[in-house]
Structure formats: structure tokens, C-alpha cells
BABA-470403 format. One record per residue (C-alpha): x, y, z. Coordinates in steps of 0.05 Angstrom, whole numbers. Example, Ala and Ser with C-alpha at 12.3 -4.5 7.8 and 13.67 -1.06 7.14 Angstrom:
BABA-470403
    east   north      up
     246     -90     156
     273     -21     143
This chain:
BABA-470403
    east   north      up
     253     177     108
     323     187      77
     374     132      71
     439     113      36
     434      64     -22
     503      35      -4
     480      22      67
     417     -13      42
     459     -55      -7
     503     -79      50
     440    -115      74
     410    -136       8
     440    -126     -61
     391    -144    -117
     414    -141    -190
     379     -74    -201
     410      -6    -215
     390      56    -177
     333      76    -223
     305       5    -224
     309       1    -148
     272      68    -143
     217      43    -189
     211     -23    -151
     202      13     -84
     151      62    -112
     109       7    -144
     110     -31     -78
      77      28     -42
     141      59     -15
     140     122     -57
     208     149     -75
     202     225     -73
     273     239     -97
     341     208    -108
     402     252    -100
     476     239    -108
     515     238     -42
     566     285     -73
     571     324    -138
     609     295    -196
     685     305    -197
     746     264    -216
     821     260    -208
     823     272    -133
     865     225     -91
     890     220     -19
     957     255      -7
    1002     263      53
    1034     330      67
    1109     320      73
    1136     391      75
    1107     461      87
    1146     526      77
    1125     599      73
    1114     628       3
    1168     679     -11
    1120     728     -46
    1055     720      -6
    1042     722      69
     980     677      66
    1006     623      19
    1047     562      35
    1090     519     -11
    1079     446       4
    1106     380     -21
    1058     322     -18
    1060     248     -31
    1000     230     -75
    1023     159     -90
    1054     178    -157
    1124     157    -137
    1151     227    -127
    1134     288     -86
    1090     341    -118
    1098     415    -103
    1032     450     -91
    1019     522     -68
     964     523     -15
     928     579      21
     890     537      73
     904     559     145
     904     487     172
     956     457     125
    1011     421     165
    1062     367     157
    1035     297     166
     962     312     147
     924     267     100
     883     311      53
     848     307     -15
     893     326     -73
     868     345    -143
     922     324    -192
     931     358    -260
     874     338    -305
     825     332    -247
     755     363    -257
     723     391    -194
     649     408    -183
     626     465    -228
     670     438    -285
     732     470    -253
     793     438    -287
     860     431    -252
     925     442    -290
     997     461    -271
    1005     536    -259
    1047     589    -225
    1023     624    -163
    1062     688    -147
    1121     660    -187
    1122     590    -155
    1103     527    -193
    1041     490    -167
    1026     421    -194
     956     410    -167
     908     432    -113
     896     411     -41
     820     411     -29
     772     430      25
     706     394      37
     667     453       8
     707     450     -57
     688     376     -65
     616     385     -43
     628     343      19
     600     365      87
     657     388     132
     659     437     190
     734     449     186
     760     518     164
     808     498     109
     829     431      81
     788     368      91
     830     330     141
     826     254     133
     843     200     185
     916     183     194
     905     113     166
     876     138     100
     915     102      44
     957     150       2
     940     150     -72
     870     121     -64
     813     157     -99
     776     202     -50
     710     180     -80
     724     108     -63
     752     124       6
     692     167      27
     642     124     -12
     618     185     -51
     589     143    -108
     527     135     -67
     454     156     -77
     408     184     -23
     336     160     -28
     280     200       3
     218     157      15
     147     179      30
     129     124      79
      54     118      92
      33     113     166
      15      39     160
      85      18     140
     125      34     203
     163     -31     191
     200       4     134
     227      62     177
     295      28     182
     349      -2     139
     330     -71     166
     257     -61     147
     273     -34      78
     323     -91      65
     271    -142      87
     221    -110      38
     270    -108     -20
     290    -180      -7
     217    -201      -9
     203    -161     -73
     264    -187    -110
     270    -256     -77
     342    -237     -59
     383    -261       0
     380    -218      62
     448    -208      94
     429    -182     163
     482    -156     210
     505    -209     259
     487    -193     331
     525    -230     385
     506    -222     458
     558    -184     499
     587    -224     556
     577    -186     622
     642    -162     654
     610    -139     720
     546    -153     758
     520     -82     771
     447     -72     750
     391     -21     759
     325     -53     780
     269     -43     730
     194     -48     739
     132     -30     698
      73       2     736
      36      17     671
      35     -51     635
     -17     -29     585
      30      25     559
      97     -11     563
     102     -83     538
     176     -93     549
     233     -54     581
     305     -77     580
     364     -41     613
     439     -50     620
     495     -14     656
     558       0     617
     615      24     662
     680      60     647
     662      89     579
     700     146     545
     639     188     524
     685     239     491
     713     189     441
     703     210     369
     648     177     328
     678     135     271
     674     167     203
     634     109     174
     580     119     226
     580     195     218
     573     185     144
     513     139     150
     479     185     200
     490     247     157
     465     212      95
     402     194     134
     390     266     153
     418     263     225
     477     303     250
     531     273     294
     525     295     367
     570     250     410
     592     178     406
     540     148     453
     481     189     426
     505     173     356
     503      98     372
     430     102     396
     411     142     334
     448      91     291
     408      34     321
     344      74     308
     362      78     234
     391       9     227
     340     -33     265
     282      16     274
     287      10     350
     288      77     388
     337      76     447
     361     123     501
     422     128     546
     420     156     617
     480     180     657
     482     127     712
     509     177     763
     445     219     756
     397     162     772
     366     153     841
     345      81     854
     304      36     808
     275      51     740
     198      52     737
     155      59     675
      91      92     701
      39     146     686
      58     217     703
      33     247     768
      -2     313     778
      46     371     784
     108     335     757
     152     374     708
     209     355     663
     261     395     623
     269     356     558
     331     348     515
     306     406     472
     310     450     534
     235     458     537
     202     451     605
     139     408     603
      85     403     657
      69     329     652
      -4     311     642
     -30     250     678
     -43     214     612
      31     215     594
      74     153     603
     140     170     636
     205     134     655
     224     153     725
     271     134     781
     253     134     855
     258     210     859
     236     241     794
     214     231     722
     273     220     674
     240     219     606
     173     222     569
     167     150     547
     174     141     472
     180     215     459
     240     250     490
     290     242     546
     303     292     601
     361     341     599
     384     330     670
     394     254     664
     422     254     593
     493     231     577
     548     282     564
     620     277     542
     638     275     616
     595     214     631
     633     152     654
     578     102     668
     514      98     627
     448      61     632
     422      38     565
     348      25     554
     310     -10     499
     234     -14     505
     169     -26     469
     113      25     482
      42      13     457
      26      57     397
     -40      81     427
      -2     108     488
      45     150     444
      -1     171     387
     -21     244     390
      20     259     452
      76     293     413
      25     339     380
      -4     356     448
      65     374     474
      81     416     412
     143     376     393
     161     307     368
     221     263     355
     244     206     311
     227     160     368
     155     183     376
     146     180     300
     163     105     303
     131      86     369
      63     116     351
      62      74     288
      88      10     320
     157     -22     326
     178     -95     329
     162    -116     400
     212    -173     401
     276    -138     378
     291     -98     441
     342    -149     465
     378    -150     397
     378     -74     395
     411     -66     464
     462    -121     448
     480     -86     383
     485     -18     416
     527     -46     473
     577     -77     425
     584     -11     386
     593      31     449
     647     -16     475
     681     -16     407
     681      61     402
     682      85     474
     708      25     512
     678       4     578
     649     -59     609
     578     -84     602
     535    -112     657
     478    -163     653
     411    -146     623
     351    -130     667
     282    -140     636
     210    -125     656
     148    -146     617
      80    -113     611
      24    -127     561
      51    -145     492
       6    -144     430
     -30    -208     413
     -31    -231     341
     -96    -262     316
     -97    -304     253
    -129    -270     193
    -165    -315     143
    -153    -303      69
    -186    -342      13
    -146    -359     -49
    -208    -350     -92
    -220    -282     -63
    -148    -261     -77
    -156    -280    -150
    -224    -247    -157
    -202    -181    -127
    -137    -178    -166
    -162    -208    -231
    -109    -262    -230
    -104    -337    -230
     -52    -350    -177
     -44    -420    -149
     -46    -429     -74
      28    -448     -77
      45    -380    -108
       6    -343     -55
      41    -384      -1
     108    -367     -32
      92    -293     -27
      72    -299      46
     136    -336      61
     179    -282      27
     143    -229      69
     157    -267     134
      83    -281     147
      68    -343     188
       9    -382     162
     -29    -447     165
     -64    -477     104
    -141    -481     108
    -194    -510      62
    -207    -443      29
    -137    -413      33
     -95    -392      92
     -98    -369     164
     -43    -317     169
     -12    -288     232
      21    -221     223
      95    -218     243
     115    -178     304
     140    -120     261
      75    -110     223
      18     -70     254
     -23     -61     190
     -49    -131     178
    -118    -141     209
    -167    -161     154
    -168    -203      91
    -160    -142      46
     -93    -126      79
     -66    -193      58
     -94    -186     -13
     -57    -120     -17
       8    -155       4
       0    -206     -51
     -12    -150    -102
      49    -111     -79
      97    -170     -84
      67    -197    -148
      73    -127    -177
      19     -76    -190
      47     -66    -260
      43    -141    -273
     -32    -144    -259
     -68    -145    -326
    -105     -80    -340
    -166    -110    -373
    -220     -59    -389
    -286     -75    -355
    -340    -101    -400
    -413     -92    -385
    -479     -81    -420
    -497      -8    -422
    -568      17    -415
    -603      82    -401
    -623      93    -329
    -697     109    -321
    -715     181    -308
    -785     190    -279
    -828     239    -316
    -842     276    -251
    -768     292    -240
    -728     342    -280
    -657     321    -300
    -605     353    -256
    -565     377    -316
    -626     413    -343
    -633     453    -279
    -559     472    -281
    -565     493    -354
    -627     535    -339
    -589     575    -287
    -528     580    -332
    -573     607    -386
    -595     662    -338
    -522     682    -330
    -505     644    -266
    -441     605    -257
    -438     542    -216
    -391     538    -156
    -372     482    -108
    -356     503     -36
    -335     464      26
    -387     429      68
    -342     445     127
    -353     518     147
    -338     570     200
    -384     565     260
    -394     640     254
    -426     630     186
    -479     586     216
    -497     640     267
    -496     696     216
    -532     664     157
    -576     611     189
    -585     633     262
    -561     564     280
    -531     563     350
    -525     487     352
    -494     464     286
    -466     394     271
    -395     399     299
    -335     359     273
    -294     319     323
    -229     329     284
    -236     389     237
    -183     399     183
    -178     473     203
    -204     517     259
    -246     558     211
    -278     494     183
    -304     464     247
    -379     452     233
    -423     424     178
    -464     475     140
    -540     478     146
    -545     531      91
    -508     544      26
    -511     620      34
    -446     626      74
    -406     593      20
    -436     637     -34
    -422     701       5
    -350     676      15
    -344     667     -61
    -370     738     -70
    -319     766     -21
    -263     731     -59
    -287     759    -125
    -297     829     -98
    -226     828     -70
    -202     812    -140
    -240     871    -170
    -295     831    -205
    -351     881    -222
    -408     830    -229
    -420     763    -195
    -477     713    -206
    -465     644    -177
    -505     583    -155
    -492     517    -120
    -528     451    -114
    -505     412     -52
    -526     378      12
    -535     413      79
    -532     380     147
    -581     386     205
    -592     351     271
    -656     312     275
    -693     265     321
    -664     205     283
    -593     233     285
    -576     275     225
    -612     297     162
    -577     315      97
    -627     352      52
    -603     376     -15
    -612     450     -32
    -601     498     -89
    -579     569     -75
    -558     629    -116
    -528     698    -107
    -529     759    -153
    -489     822    -143
    -467     880    -185
    -501     905    -248
    -565     875    -276
    -533     865    -344
    -460     860    -367
    -431     927    -387
    -457     946    -456
    -475    1006    -499
    -548     985    -510
    -570     988    -437
    -555    1033    -379
    -520    1005    -318
    -569     988    -262
    -557     948    -199
    -590     879    -194
    -648     880    -145
    -696     835    -109
    -745     830    -167
    -691     809    -217
    -673     749    -174
    -747     736    -159
    -757     728    -234
    -700     678    -236
    -732     638    -179
    -800     638    -213
    -768     614    -278
    -732     559    -239
    -798     536    -207
    -840     540    -270
    -892     514    -283
    -906     515    -209
    -936     581    -185
    -897     604    -123
    -924     650     -70
    -877     701     -38
    -893     723      33
    -858     778      71
    -814     747     125
    -753     755     170
    -690     714     160
    -622     718     196
    -585     727     130
    -631     778      97
    -652     851     102
    -713     855     147
    -755     894      97
    -729     860      33
    -739     787      47
    -793     737      30
    -808     664      43
    -825     622     -17
    -886     576     -14
    -913     523     -61
    -982     495     -47
    -978     524      23
    -911     491      38
    -849     532      55
    -795     513       5
    -744     570       8
    -725     641      21
    -704     701     -21
    -678     769      -1
    -625     822       0
    -566     808      46
    -573     840     115
    -536     907     121
    -500     880     183
    -467     825     142
    -453     872      84
    -413     915     132
    -381     856     169
    -357     822     105
    -334     888      75
    -379     886      13
    -390     950     -29
    -465     936     -34
    -515     882     -16
    -523     821     -60
    -590     786     -70
    -592     713     -49
    -641     656     -52
    -643     584     -26
    -693     529     -45
    -706     457     -28
    -676     419     -87
    -730     366     -86
    -783     419    -101
    -743     449    -158
    -731     379    -186
    -804     359    -184
    -849     371    -244
    -921     354    -263
    -940     300    -311
    -944     326    -382
   -1016     330    -405
   -1037     345    -476
   -1088     401    -483
   -1121     427    -546
   -1102     497    -567
   -1163     542    -567
   -1185     569    -634
   -1222     627    -602
   -1196     696    -585
   -1178     710    -512
   -1212     766    -475
   -1173     815    -432
   -1199     854    -373
   -1156     902    -333
   -1174     915    -260
   -1145     975    -223
   -1157     962    -149
   -1144    1007     -90
   -1120     972     -27
   -1084     988      38
   -1008     994      34
   -1001     933      79
   -1038     887      30
    -989     839      -5
    -995     826     -79
    -980     752     -69
   -1040     745     -23
   -1086     780     -73
   -1061     734    -130
   -1075     674     -85
   -1146     699     -75
   -1155     710    -149
   -1131     640    -166
   -1176     609    -114
   -1237     643    -141
   -1219     637    -215
   -1260     591    -261
   -1231     546    -315
   -1236     598    -369
   -1187     645    -333
   -1120     631    -366
   -1076     685    -335
   -1077     735    -277
   -1016     782    -271
    -998     848    -239
    -974     900    -289
    -976     967    -252
    -968     997    -182
    -988    1070    -171
    -984    1117    -112
    -997    1191    -116
   -1050    1240    -140
   -1120    1212    -136
   -1100    1157     -87
   -1114    1168     -13
   -1056    1169      37
   -1039    1099      61
   -1068    1068      -2
   -1039    1041     -67
   -1068    1023    -135
   -1053     955    -164
   -1070     940    -236
   -1081     867    -256
   -1086     837    -325
   -1138     781    -331
   -1141     737    -393
   -1202     693    -406
   -1208     641    -460
   -1254     582    -473
   -1234     520    -512
   -1302     510    -546
   -1333     578    -560
   -1326     653    -562
   -1340     684    -495
   -1397     733    -488
   -1394     798    -448
   -1443     769    -398
   -1400     708    -385
   -1338     751    -378
   -1371     800    -330
   -1396     743    -287
   -1326     715    -279
   -1295     783    -265
   -1349     798    -214
   -1331     735    -176
   -1258     755    -176
   -1275     825    -151
   -1318     798     -95
   -1261     751     -72
   -1208     806     -66
   -1258     855     -37
   -1279     807      17
   -1209     782      33
   -1168     846      24
   -1217     905      24
   -1201     921     -49
   -1244     972     -87
   -1245     991    -160
   -1206    1054    -175
   -1250    1108    -204
């Protein structure tokens, strides 16, 4: 919201300068975004009257004028403005004047003719003006008066960032009321006197949608001159509030909007058919609005209609056909209260809004409609003439104010103050809050202009604002610090992050709101958790996997020519469940590009499945994971595995599916993994074990198996059959080729055996190895390679 400081000070004038007033409003929650001067700095410009105009003898486009600038004698000034004429009142820069841009005025000769000053246009003074040439002032402008004083240019324009809950401050009246409360200054409200009716013509009014319209007041004003010019003082205030002047009657309704915060509308009486009815729109009705946009009215829209047609969309915009023009002679003024819930969101559905809808959807004073129409009537008669008729009023359902209890002790506890009940009562009184004293504090009823007071915390906030946030002591909290317990069976979160960082991964944080397409692509999830009001169309569902976000990070890095990307994320995912929703935490990673950073000591090789598998195994250590071939929507069908711990599925690892590589325009496929975070976090109790003093024994077994046999399954068989003296079983070679039958492969395993109490004999070793051979032979058809 933008407003003129001088206009505000005509209502309340605290002993604060502009900067102090700006600080006060900001600290009270009405953030001042900027303060600008109404006009640039200049000096030495006064009002002058043109007394004589003759043609310049040496220039076709110049005129030699003589003007009265209040100095006691006429001043000769050469002027090139096309609109200069005898009798005009115009700004005159006298010798010694300094115009915007540090342009200094001094006596000079123009084409051989003396010129003792400069007649100014609005543009040269930095004052808005549509005229082509000199800034023409009203005929009653006093000669010799400073133009800055006459046009009130020593003014500041405040731009406020009003939060949605403070609709009461969207007017000069509301701001003045707030400043008066904050500074305990006198409020000098404009006097509103009811206009005495001069005729008895009325337009009947009824409300068929009482839940949407609480009050509707109308009045006929006959015999107006709608073409009358808007007074300069009103134009000035409108322009400094960001509104352009349109016509006198429209300007008056806009002025009331800014002054009192009450939206109003004026209809051309000749274009109305019968009574006025506030009702819901009917199917098939259409309306051409003032912005010349035709709207097909939905049945949930509140409209103002006569007996034949809709005239306006209530609280949003009037219709073009029934609007006043400069040819209008009789007008019907309306002033109404529309329920915020009936207006909220409707402007967005229509694709356009207005200053009226902005205020109505936040809530306006529901008892000021009569004052607003009386004030508007008086201004119209003053500017345009005419005669007013009696008021007609219809009532619907007005808001009910319930008392809100606030405890004095609670106020002091929350704010860290020691305010007496009398001080709190004084603040409520300054804010215009009606209250009754109770045993614990107060029962407060919100005034009719406040729609943001519903609970105790709202009133505590009001006390804090008026008392002053900067006056509340900023005592540092004092508490006894102690270490939080960390169970031995749970690894610290920071340790997990550091472990991945040590393996060259970088942590990222991505949105939990994702594109619905990601859920289908990377999780095969056709029924994700959908958001009712997403912040963007491409962020409409909650993620059930972290892989989509990591792929998106990769796409961004590839587009910026990054040659190597290794990232991970720890975050929650969201799933539907029988109880409602589940939010399990997961850890996921992605590796793409070269295995190692570019260097002279190693050749460049692309990261592959087994590199990332090693990272996962290190992350799960000391747990022994089992990897089983699987299919996953995000992964390559032949390069994907499910990860099991103790027979439980805990994650997935694989190369990104070629379809998604192509769809997301990636040069090559990254390798991704995703694990349940609870499994990664869990660790076994630490148990001390004596280090054996005896040499380990190694046996290598080269086994021939079918191509379909998985190494993970063979390792599981080995571990199941292994005795306590087997300390390690690991694959160290895979061979296919000469000496191995077609459809077979040779797998070489390293087996380490070690006893804690003695040196193993060959017989003991052979017995253990024989048991292992029997297990893989029975389960997988393995035979020793000869």
C-alpha cells in the first residue's frame, strides 16, 4: 500500500520525523518497504501570471512574455512552450533557482532578447502532468507563492508491505488509528455529517444471499454534473496513493476506498431496471466487467443484480454497461459489506482482481458503510452538484464477535515483562479493543474493523506491538547444558555423513514436493500423496523416493558442464498407509562421470555398478549385505540389485534405466542407490575379542557353476555352513574361456581360517573346507575346477 505522509498527518500528527515514523510502523508489524519524495529537490520556483505574450523577432517557435511573479514588477522571460497564453498561472523559476538535476537559472539572452527566468513544465519540475507544455495552475493560485508549498511537494510517499491479517490498515483512517495507538497521539478524524435528503426517490434493495452480504446501503443522487473536473487536492492524493484520476464520481469512490477503507461503486441510475438484489449468480449468466473482459458467471459467485440482469460481481468489479460516464446525470451509490469467505479466491479464479476484492477478502469494517456513503455523497455534491435522496438499507448476516480471554500472567510470561494489569488495559484502550476485567485478566471483544483477533496469542501480540518489540528486554536464555544420550546401537548421523563425504560424495538437500512424473518414473508409484494446494504445478505430490531429486541435481550439473557428480541425501519420504501416512527416512546416493577425479596417476574410467556397490558395503559395515538381482522402475533391468540384511529388504542399487537416461537428456547412465536410513544407522554392540596369536590358514577354491548362479547366493551358503574358525570368505576372481564349458563360469574364493587358541592342523582345515564344498555343491551344483 502506498500513501502520502501529509495526508496521514492530517489525521494524526505525532512528534516524529519521517524516518522515525517509518521505523515506528516497521517495528509495529507494518513493514515500510520504501520512502520516496513526492517530487525531486528544487528551489526558487514561484507562481506567476502571464501578463503579455508577443512573438520573438528572431525565432518562429519562441515567445517573449512578461509575467507577474509577485516581485513588484513584470519580468521578461523568453518561452518556447506551445501553450503559453495571457492570463495563465504557471510555475516560474527566478534567477538563482535550482531545478532538478542541479540545473541553475540565471539571466541570459535568447536569440538576442533578454530573459530573466524560466517558465516551467511539470516534467522540468518532476511533477506528473499530461499537458504538452507549461504546467497550468488553477486560476485562483496565489501569485508569488512557492510552488512547493502550493502543490504540497514537500511530501513523502510511504510504501507499506501490509500482511494479510492487517486489512484494517489498508486505509488512511486505519493507519492513523494505528499511529495514534502506537504514539498515544490524538486522532483527528474527518467529520462526517449526514446529508439531508432533497428528494424522495429510492431504489428498493434486498439481499437474497444473506450469508454473503451482511449489509447493503444505497442512495440516489440526481442532477449531477459527471463531467465536472476532479479537484487538484483529490487528484494529488489519489496519484500519491498509486491511483490515476478517471472522472469525478469514480475518483470520489476511489478516494473513500483510500480514506476509510470502504470499497464503493456508483451505477448510472438510467441503466437500472427495477430493484437491486444481492444474490448468487445463475447458470448461464454473463457480465462484461469494467476492464472490458466478459465473464461467464459461476454459480458460486455473489452478484449485484437488478430485476433484469447482473450489474456487478459483488466485492470484485462492476459491470461496464451500468457504470457511470461523464454523460450520467443521475447515479445510484452503493456501500456494502461482503463476507470475506465469499470473496476470497474468487478474483484468482476469474483471472483478475481489484482494490475492492483485495480489501473485502481480508475483511472491512462492517459498521462504516453508512459513514462511507454519507462522506461520498457530500463530496459528489460538492464537486459535481446534484441532490441526494434518502438511504435504503438491507441487512444480511453480520459477523459475530466472541470475547477472547487473555491472562495478564500469560502476557508477562510470553513477553518476558512485568506489566501491570492497568498497563495492559491502557494498551487495549488505545487500540480500540472493548474488554471486561476478569479474575485472571480480561475478556476482550475485537472491534468491528479487526478480523485477526481470535485467540489469546493474538492479544499478546497486540500488547507486544504497542509496548514496542525493541523495548522488550533481550535476555539470553539460561539453562543447564548436558550431553544427550546416544545409544551404542545407533551411529551418529554426522558420522554417516562424514563417511560418505570421505568417499567423495557431496550432500544435497532437495524439495520434498516433486513432479508427479518423477513418482511414476523412479518409483512406479501411480498413487502418490497429492498436495491440496501445491506451490507450483511441477511440485504437486510428496516424494516416496529420493532418486528423482538426485537425478534432477545431476541434470542441473550436467547442463553446467560438470564432468563428475557424486551426491547423496538423507531425508524423509512419504507413503500412504493403512493408518494414513508413513514418513520413513532414507539415504540415497548417485555417482556419475569418472571413477576418480582427473589426474596423471590413473587413467580415466567411468564409474560403474561395482564402485557404488563398494560404497554401499562400506556404509553398511560391519553388517554383511546380500545383493540379489532384481527389477526396479528406476534401474537398468540387467544392472540392478535389491539389498538384503538378515533376509530383510533394505534398499536397491543399480544403473539408471536407459529410458530415463534418454528422457532426461543425460550423456551416460549414473549409478544410484537408496537405503532405509534406520538400517544404516543401526550398529551392533561392541564386543571385545582377543586377537589370535596364531597364523591364519588360507585356502583358495576355484568352483565351476552355471552362469545363472549368483555369487551372493553362494556366499550366503558359505556363511551358513562356516564354522567359528572361518574368519573370511571372499570372491577374488571370475573366469570364462578356455577350459570352462559353454554356459559355465569359474569363481575363485579366498577362505581364511584362524583359531584363537591353537595352530590349525591340515586335517582340521580340510574338514572345514569339505563342509563348505558340500554346501555349495548341494545348493548350487558347484564343482572344483580341475
